[in-house]
N, C-alpha and C positions, 0 to 999 in steps of 0.2 A: 270446702272450697271446690267447686266444680270447674273443670277445665273445658270450656266450650269455646271454640274459635269464633271469630267474628261472623263467619258464614254459617254457623250452627251445624245442623245435621246435613246440610247440603254438601259440605266438604267430605263428610263420611260416605255419603252415597256416591259422590263422584269418584272417590278413591276406590271404593268397592267395585264400581263399574270398570274402572281402568284395570284393576287386578283381574277381574273376571274376563274381560276382553283379551288381556294378555294370555291368560290360561287357555282360552279357547283357541287363539291363534297358535300357541305353542303345540296344543293337541293336534291341530290340523297339519302342522308341519311334520310331526312325527308319526302321524297315522299312516298305516299301510293299507292301500286299497288292493285287496286280493282278487277283485273281479278282473277277468281278462279284458284287455282292450278290444276295441272293435277289430275284428279280423284275426285276433290272436288265436282263436280256437281253430281256425283254418290253417293249413300249412303242415309242415313236418319238421322234424328235429334232425340236426347233424351235430357231430362233436368234433373238436379239434384239440390237440395237445400242443402246448407251448412250454418252452423252458422258462420264459419270463412273460408274464402278461401284465406288466406294469401299466397302470392307467385304465385298464379294462375292468368293468364291473357289470353286475346285472343291470340290464337296460341299455348298455352300450350298443350302438348301431352296427349292423352288418351291411356293407355296400357292395354292389357289383356295378362296375363302370360308373361310379359316382352316384348311383341310385340306391336309396334305402330299400333293401329286400328282406330284412330281418333284424333280429336283435339277440343279444346274449340273455338267456333266461336262467342260467345256472353256472356256477363257478366252483370247482372243487379241486383239491389236491389229489393227484393220482398217486398210486403206491410207489411209483418211481420218482416222486417229488417234482413232477411236472404239473402245470396248470391245465386241468381238463375243463374246457369251456363247452357249454351246451348252447347251440344256436337254434333259434326258432326261425325257420325260413317261410316266407310267404308262399301260399298255394300258387302253383303255376311257374315258379322260378326253379328251373332245373340247373343243376351244377354238375359239370363234367367230373369224371373220376380222377383226373389229374389236376384239379383246381388247387391253387395255393391260397392259403389264408395268411394275410400279412397284417400286422398291427401297424396302423398309420396314425399320424397326428393331423388334426384339422388345423392347418396353419402352424406357425412356430410354437405357440404355447396353447393351442386349442385342445379340445377334447379328443380322446383317442377312440378309434373305431377299428373294425376289422374289414379290410378290403379283400374281396375275393377276386382272384386272377385266374380265369379259366384257361385250361390248356387246350390241346387239340384232340383229345380222346373223344371218341363217339359214345362211349359208355357213360351213363349218368349215375351219380350217387343215389342210392336208395335211402328212404327214411331210416334214421338210426345209424347210418354208416359214419365213418370217421374220415375227415379230410386229412390225407396223408402228408401233404406238404405244407409246412407252416414256417413263418418267419417271425421272430420275436420282436418285441418293442425295443426301440432305440431309447436309451436313457440319456437325456441331455447332459447330465452331470458327468457321466462316463465319457461322452464324446468330447466335452470341453477338456477333461483331464488328459485324454489321448492327444489332443491338439497341443496342449501345453508341454507334455512330455516329448513330443516330436520336435517342437521348437527348441527345447532345451538340448536335445540330442544334436540338432543341427549346429548349435552354437558351441558344442563341446562341454555342456554342463550337465550331461545325463548323470543322475545319481549324486550330483554335487549341488550345494546351494548356489544360487545366482548372486554374484556380488552386488552390493548396493552402491548407489552413487556417492554416498557419504564416506565410503572406505577408501 
């Protein structure tokens, strides 16, 4: 007794096509393109050390006055357990020696990026140098926890459970 569906081999070919298409799409999603993007070969490298670099990954943008001027190209743990980020800066963008690198969020729950805030120094950072002044990422969960603890302290419930309405 042979088990052939009403559609015959058409169903088998259609199923194989769907599986093959899904495999190709999955491969495209996970494929890594090692070719440099246009303009990525031009420019120079800076580094920055952060205590916390939550939300920043390779490919995150670097902005100066709201304009994209580079991106994060490498992320490693330094020997002192800080996050060492390598920034690829566009050619022609000069950064002062006292520039601060701050991890910001694009909106309330948006993607994180590095905002460069230049200082008043006339000296410029040379390729390969480190940005000395950094400000870590704000973690939303920690911020909400601090607000709740402050509210408890104001009401006299610091370190104690808050009474419920049913008690």
